[in-house]
C-alpha positions as a LaTeX table, in Angstrom:
\begin{tabular}{lrrr}
\hline
Residue & $x$ (\AA) & $y$ (\AA) & $z$ (\AA) \\
\hline
Met1 & $-32.31$ & $-41.34$ & 26.05 \\
Pro2 & $-34.28$ & $-38.61$ & 27.89 \\
Val3 & $-37.14$ & $-39.71$ & 30.11 \\
Pro4 & $-40.41$ & $-38.60$ & 28.44 \\
Ile5 & $-42.69$ & $-36.09$ & 30.17 \\
Asn6 & $-46.31$ & $-36.17$ & 29.03 \\
Phe7 & $-49.08$ & $-33.72$ & 29.90 \\
Val8 & $-52.34$ & $-35.59$ & 29.55 \\
Glu9 & $-55.36$ & $-33.29$ & 29.14 \\
Lys10 & $-58.60$ & $-34.86$ & 30.32 \\
Lys11 & $-60.67$ & $-31.73$ & 29.62 \\
Pro12 & $-59.99$ & $-28.51$ & 27.69 \\
Leu13 & $-57.97$ & $-25.96$ & 29.63 \\
Pro14 & $-59.18$ & $-22.35$ & 29.58 \\
Ser15 & $-57.06$ & $-19.73$ & 27.85 \\
Gly16 & $-56.05$ & $-16.63$ & 29.79 \\
Ala17 & $-56.50$ & $-18.16$ & 33.26 \\
Thr18 & $-54.50$ & $-17.42$ & 36.40 \\
Met19 & $-52.49$ & $-20.42$ & 37.62 \\
Leu20 & $-51.71$ & $-21.13$ & 41.27 \\
Cys21 & $-48.82$ & $-23.59$ & 41.70 \\
Gly22 & $-48.37$ & $-25.63$ & 44.85 \\
Phe23 & $-45.32$ & $-27.89$ & 45.02 \\
Pro24 & $-43.76$ & $-29.54$ & 48.10 \\
Asp25 & $-41.48$ & $-27.10$ & 49.91 \\
Val26 & $-40.78$ & $-25.95$ & 53.48 \\
Gly27 & $-43.92$ & $-26.14$ & 55.59 \\
Leu28 & $-45.74$ & $-27.68$ & 52.61 \\
Val29 & $-47.20$ & $-24.20$ & 52.23 \\
Gly30 & $-47.87$ & $-24.44$ & 48.50 \\
Val31 & $-49.31$ & $-27.96$ & 48.64 \\
Leu32 & $-51.65$ & $-27.09$ & 51.50 \\
Ala33 & $-52.77$ & $-23.92$ & 49.70 \\
Ser34 & $-53.45$ & $-25.71$ & 46.40 \\
Ser35 & $-55.21$ & $-28.64$ & 48.05 \\
Tyr36 & $-57.47$ & $-26.30$ & 49.99 \\
Val37 & $-58.40$ & $-24.20$ & 46.95 \\
Ile38 & $-59.18$ & $-27.31$ & 44.89 \\
Ser39 & $-61.50$ & $-28.60$ & 47.62 \\
Glu40 & $-63.04$ & $-25.26$ & 48.62 \\
Leu41 & $-63.86$ & $-24.21$ & 45.04 \\
Ala42 & $-64.75$ & $-27.77$ & 43.90 \\
Leu43 & $-62.40$ & $-27.56$ & 40.92 \\
Asp44 & $-62.41$ & $-30.25$ & 38.24 \\
Glu45 & $-59.31$ & $-32.24$ & 37.31 \\
Leu46 & $-58.28$ & $-31.04$ & 33.85 \\
Ala47 & $-54.86$ & $-32.61$ & 33.27 \\
Tyr48 & $-52.09$ & $-34.67$ & 34.82 \\
Val49 & $-48.40$ & $-35.35$ & 34.37 \\
Asp50 & $-47.18$ & $-38.77$ & 33.30 \\
Ser51 & $-43.41$ & $-39.25$ & 33.63 \\
Asp52 & $-40.89$ & $-41.63$ & 35.13 \\
Leu53 & $-39.21$ & $-38.54$ & 36.63 \\
Leu54 & $-41.96$ & $-38.67$ & 39.24 \\
Pro55 & $-41.77$ & $-41.32$ & 41.99 \\
Pro56 & $-43.55$ & $-44.66$ & 41.33 \\
Val57 & $-46.57$ & $-43.42$ & 43.28 \\
Val58 & $-50.29$ & $-43.13$ & 42.63 \\
Val59 & $-52.56$ & $-41.08$ & 44.84 \\
Leu60 & $-55.81$ & $-42.74$ & 45.86 \\
His61 & $-58.87$ & $-40.51$ & 46.10 \\
Lys62 & $-62.27$ & $-42.13$ & 46.65 \\
Gly63 & $-60.63$ & $-45.48$ & 45.90 \\
Leu64 & $-59.34$ & $-44.48$ & 42.45 \\
Pro65 & $-55.68$ & $-44.00$ & 41.42 \\
His66 & $-54.40$ & $-40.62$ & 40.20 \\
Ser67 & $-51.08$ & $-39.11$ & 39.14 \\
Pro68 & $-49.34$ & $-37.32$ & 42.02 \\
Met69 & $-49.00$ & $-34.16$ & 39.85 \\
Arg70 & $-52.25$ & $-32.78$ & 38.49 \\
Val71 & $-53.92$ & $-29.59$ & 37.26 \\
Phe72 & $-57.42$ & $-28.57$ & 38.35 \\
Gly73 & $-59.45$ & $-25.58$ & 37.29 \\
Asn74 & $-62.51$ & $-23.69$ & 36.12 \\
Ser75 & $-63.02$ & $-20.99$ & 33.51 \\
Gly76 & $-60.64$ & $-18.47$ & 35.10 \\
Leu77 & $-58.41$ & $-20.35$ & 37.54 \\
Leu78 & $-55.96$ & $-23.23$ & 37.22 \\
Val79 & $-54.42$ & $-24.93$ & 40.25 \\
Thr80 & $-51.42$ & $-27.24$ & 40.00 \\
Ile81 & $-50.61$ & $-29.59$ & 42.86 \\
Ala82 & $-47.95$ & $-32.23$ & 43.46 \\
Glu83 & $-49.00$ & $-34.64$ & 46.21 \\
Thr84 & $-45.60$ & $-36.24$ & 46.58 \\
Ala85 & $-42.07$ & $-34.92$ & 47.01 \\
Ile86 & $-40.48$ & $-34.31$ & 43.61 \\
Pro87 & $-37.06$ & $-36.00$ & 43.33 \\
Ala88 & $-34.18$ & $-33.54$ & 43.09 \\
Arg89 & $-32.60$ & $-35.49$ & 40.23 \\
Gly90 & $-35.46$ & $-34.71$ & 37.83 \\
Ile91 & $-36.87$ & $-31.44$ & 39.03 \\
Gln92 & $-35.15$ & $-29.17$ & 36.51 \\
Arg93 & $-36.35$ & $-31.11$ & 33.46 \\
Leu94 & $-39.80$ & $-31.54$ & 34.93 \\
Met95 & $-40.26$ & $-27.85$ & 35.75 \\
Arg96 & $-38.83$ & $-26.71$ & 32.42 \\
Ser97 & $-41.25$ & $-28.95$ & 30.51 \\
Phe98 & $-44.13$ & $-27.97$ & 32.77 \\
Met99 & $-43.57$ & $-24.24$ & 32.17 \\
Gly100 & $-43.33$ & $-24.81$ & 28.42 \\
Trp101 & $-46.71$ & $-26.52$ & 28.55 \\
Val102 & $-48.15$ & $-23.72$ & 30.71 \\
Lys103 & $-46.91$ & $-21.13$ & 28.22 \\
Ser104 & $-48.77$ & $-22.92$ & 25.43 \\
Lys105 & $-52.02$ & $-22.37$ & 27.35 \\
Asn106 & $-51.69$ & $-18.54$ & 27.23 \\
Thr107 & $-51.83$ & $-18.34$ & 31.00 \\
Lys108 & $-52.57$ & $-14.83$ & 32.28 \\
Met109 & $-50.37$ & $-15.03$ & 35.38 \\
Ile110 & $-48.52$ & $-17.76$ & 37.28 \\
Val111 & $-48.48$ & $-17.63$ & 41.09 \\
Pro112 & $-46.27$ & $-20.19$ & 42.84 \\
Ile113 & $-46.90$ & $-20.29$ & 46.60 \\
Gly114 & $-44.28$ & $-21.43$ & 49.08 \\
Gly115 & $-42.74$ & $-20.89$ & 52.48 \\
Ile116 & $-39.80$ & $-19.01$ & 53.92 \\
Pro117 & $-38.23$ & $-20.98$ & 56.81 \\
Thr118 & $-38.40$ & $-18.74$ & 59.87 \\
Gln119 & $-36.51$ & $-19.66$ & 63.05 \\
Asn120 & $-38.90$ & $-17.95$ & 65.47 \\
Arg121 & $-42.03$ & $-19.06$ & 63.62 \\
Gln122 & $-43.57$ & $-20.37$ & 66.87 \\
Asp123 & $-43.61$ & $-16.80$ & 68.19 \\
Ile124 & $-45.34$ & $-15.36$ & 65.12 \\
Glu125 & $-49.13$ & $-15.28$ & 65.35 \\
Lys126 & $-49.73$ & $-13.95$ & 61.84 \\
Pro127 & $-47.12$ & $-15.05$ & 59.28 \\
Glu128 & $-45.95$ & $-12.30$ & 56.95 \\
Val129 & $-46.01$ & $-12.89$ & 53.20 \\
Phe130 & $-43.25$ & $-11.69$ & 50.88 \\
Gly131 & $-43.25$ & $-11.48$ & 47.12 \\
Ala132 & $-40.88$ & $-12.11$ & 44.24 \\
Ala133 & $-41.59$ & $-11.30$ & 40.60 \\
Ser134 & $-40.59$ & $-12.26$ & 37.08 \\
Ser135 & $-40.47$ & $-8.70$ & 35.75 \\
Val136 & $-40.47$ & $-5.03$ & 36.72 \\
Asp137 & $-44.19$ & $-4.85$ & 35.91 \\
Met138 & $-44.89$ & $-7.69$ & 38.30 \\
Ile139 & $-42.85$ & $-5.99$ & 41.04 \\
Ser140 & $-45.09$ & $-2.96$ & 40.53 \\
Leu141 & $-48.13$ & $-5.20$ & 40.99 \\
Leu142 & $-46.76$ & $-6.46$ & 44.32 \\
Glu143 & $-46.01$ & $-2.91$ & 45.47 \\
Gln144 & $-49.47$ & $-1.79$ & 44.39 \\
His145 & $-50.92$ & $-4.35$ & 46.82 \\
Lys146 & $-48.43$ & $-3.33$ & 49.52 \\
Leu147 & $-46.54$ & $-6.64$ & 49.61 \\
Asp148 & $-42.94$ & $-6.59$ & 50.79 \\
Val149 & $-40.70$ & $-7.56$ & 47.90 \\
Leu150 & $-37.69$ & $-9.83$ & 48.43 \\
Arg151 & $-35.04$ & $-7.49$ & 47.06 \\
Glu152 & $-31.97$ & $-9.70$ & 47.62 \\
Gly153 & $-31.46$ & $-13.38$ & 48.34 \\
Tyr154 & $-31.85$ & $-16.88$ & 46.94 \\
Met155 & $-34.79$ & $-19.10$ & 46.12 \\
Val156 & $-34.30$ & $-22.87$ & 45.92 \\
Gly157 & $-36.64$ & $-25.59$ & 44.70 \\
Pro158 & $-39.72$ & $-25.83$ & 42.44 \\
Gln159 & $-40.86$ & $-22.24$ & 43.01 \\
Ala160 & $-37.39$ & $-20.96$ & 42.15 \\
Leu161 & $-37.37$ & $-22.82$ & 38.84 \\
Ile162 & $-40.86$ & $-21.61$ & 37.95 \\
Met163 & $-39.79$ & $-18.01$ & 38.54 \\
Arg164 & $-36.59$ & $-18.46$ & 36.54 \\
Tyr165 & $-38.34$ & $-19.98$ & 33.54 \\
Cys166 & $-41.10$ & $-17.34$ & 33.69 \\
Ala167 & $-38.49$ & $-14.57$ & 33.64 \\
Glu168 & $-36.66$ & $-16.21$ & 30.72 \\
Asn169 & $-39.87$ & $-16.59$ & 28.69 \\
Asn170 & $-41.56$ & $-13.27$ & 29.58 \\
Leu171 & $-44.37$ & $-14.98$ & 31.46 \\
Pro172 & $-46.05$ & $-12.80$ & 34.14 \\
Ala173 & $-45.42$ & $-14.40$ & 37.54 \\
Val174 & $-45.36$ & $-13.50$ & 41.20 \\
Ala175 & $-44.24$ & $-15.84$ & 43.97 \\
Leu176 & $-45.97$ & $-15.55$ & 47.34 \\
Leu177 & $-43.75$ & $-16.78$ & 50.16 \\
Ala178 & $-45.09$ & $-16.95$ & 53.72 \\
Gln179 & $-43.07$ & $-17.15$ & 56.92 \\
Ser180 & $-43.18$ & $-20.84$ & 57.79 \\
Phe181 & $-41.96$ & $-23.65$ & 59.96 \\
Ser182 & $-39.15$ & $-25.45$ & 58.20 \\
Asn183 & $-39.83$ & $-28.97$ & 59.48 \\
Tyr184 & $-43.59$ & $-28.98$ & 60.09 \\
Pro185 & $-46.62$ & $-28.55$ & 57.82 \\
Asp186 & $-47.84$ & $-24.98$ & 58.28 \\
Pro187 & $-51.52$ & $-24.44$ & 57.33 \\
Glu188 & $-51.54$ & $-20.98$ & 58.93 \\
Ala189 & $-48.75$ & $-19.90$ & 56.56 \\
Ala190 & $-50.72$ & $-21.36$ & 53.64 \\
Ala191 & $-53.77$ & $-19.36$ & 54.76 \\
Ala192 & $-51.71$ & $-16.15$ & 54.93 \\
Ala193 & $-50.40$ & $-16.73$ & 51.39 \\
Leu194 & $-53.91$ & $-17.44$ & 50.08 \\
Arg195 & $-55.22$ & $-14.20$ & 51.55 \\
Gln196 & $-52.61$ & $-12.33$ & 49.53 \\
Phe197 & $-53.40$ & $-14.45$ & 46.47 \\
Ser198 & $-57.04$ & $-13.37$ & 46.75 \\
Thr199 & $-56.02$ & $-9.72$ & 47.09 \\
Ile200 & $-53.79$ & $-9.79$ & 44.02 \\
Thr201 & $-55.97$ & $-11.91$ & 41.71 \\
Gly202 & $-59.50$ & $-11.13$ & 42.90 \\
Val203 & $-60.23$ & $-14.85$ & 43.38 \\
Lys204 & $-62.31$ & $-15.07$ & 46.55 \\
Ile205 & $-61.18$ & $-17.83$ & 48.93 \\
Asp206 & $-62.42$ & $-18.14$ & 52.51 \\
Val207 & $-59.50$ & $-19.62$ & 54.45 \\
Ala208 & $-61.34$ & $-20.01$ & 57.77 \\
Lys209 & $-61.56$ & $-23.82$ & 57.56 \\
Leu210 & $-57.88$ & $-24.10$ & 56.66 \\
Val211 & $-56.98$ & $-22.36$ & 59.91 \\
Glu212 & $-59.61$ & $-24.16$ & 61.99 \\
Lys213 & $-58.37$ & $-27.61$ & 60.90 \\
Gly214 & $-54.71$ & $-26.70$ & 61.35 \\
Glu215 & $-53.80$ & $-29.44$ & 63.81 \\
Glu216 & $-55.59$ & $-32.15$ & 61.83 \\
Ile217 & $-53.79$ & $-31.03$ & 58.65 \\
Arg218 & $-50.41$ & $-31.03$ & 60.39 \\
Leu219 & $-50.88$ & $-34.64$ & 61.52 \\
Arg220 & $-52.02$ & $-35.84$ & 58.09 \\
Ala221 & $-49.16$ & $-34.14$ & 56.25 \\
Arg222 & $-46.21$ & $-34.92$ & 58.52 \\
Asp223 & $-44.97$ & $-37.95$ & 56.54 \\
Met224 & $-45.03$ & $-36.00$ & 53.30 \\
Met225 & $-43.09$ & $-33.26$ & 55.07 \\
Lys226 & $-40.34$ & $-35.74$ & 55.99 \\
Arg227 & $-39.98$ & $-36.94$ & 52.39 \\
Thr228 & $-40.00$ & $-33.38$ & 51.13 \\
Gln229 & $-37.22$ & $-32.40$ & 53.55 \\
Gln230 & $-35.01$ & $-35.18$ & 52.20 \\
Glu231 & $-35.37$ & $-33.91$ & 48.63 \\
Leu232 & $-34.94$ & $-30.26$ & 49.63 \\
Thr233 & $-31.66$ & $-31.14$ & 51.32 \\
Lys234 & $-30.43$ & $-32.60$ & 48.02 \\
Met235 & $-31.43$ & $-29.32$ & 46.30 \\
Asn236 & $-29.28$ & $-27.34$ & 48.80 \\
Lys237 & $-32.34$ & $-25.60$ & 50.22 \\
Gly238 & $-30.22$ & $-24.16$ & 53.03 \\
Gln239 & $-28.69$ & $-21.71$ & 50.56 \\
Glu240 & $-31.82$ & $-19.55$ & 50.90 \\
Ser241 & $-30.39$ & $-18.19$ & 54.16 \\
Asp242 & $-27.32$ & $-16.83$ & 52.31 \\
Leu243 & $-27.01$ & $-13.38$ & 50.77 \\
Pro244 & $-25.78$ & $-12.76$ & 47.23 \\
Leu245 & $-22.14$ & $-11.69$ & 46.92 \\
Tyr246 & $-22.54$ & $-8.94$ & 44.33 \\
Ile247 & $-23.27$ & $-5.35$ & 45.31 \\
\hline
\end{tabular}
């Protein structure tokens, strides 16, 4: 019998909002970006995911327990965050159900943020951000804002599934992928991705504090990075360095 996946809405979700998605991936780029936006814009918790596909974990904030996968927002912006590594065994069902729920909310655009593992990341002062899109129109949007588009390659993990399901269901989506450390939390990469997010969506986010507190963030997030790496290995994350065979 399939494991149930429930989306519990604590407050009404706005229709026609832009959704930023931050799930654990290389450098924890998406998680750091989502967490920062939630804090910086003082967003309210609107919904959470209840499912045994998630680890048996609660997240304590101000002494109170919360689901590790939640949605925050205001009238025009929704931010999804997963504060624990999502097990590889359940990620496809979880992401498919999640995107079905998102579609029911008439979301204007979905923007998953993630990292691209970069071998010489330590030599890069300003990480570059690349884009992927769910449709030709969304590629045009990236080009309009002068983002380099990933023309060929693989994506693996939560962001990949979001983009696949958006393409299958005609949901407007762009993925923002910043050059990142593979094994270490990378707040500078998250800041670079958020700058591009602001440019594309018009949502103003000052990332100065995210960069200033980089070392503190790296120390706090290192254990989550280790757990995330274990799950990414099971998802065959290394395939992202391959090139497609067709011409």
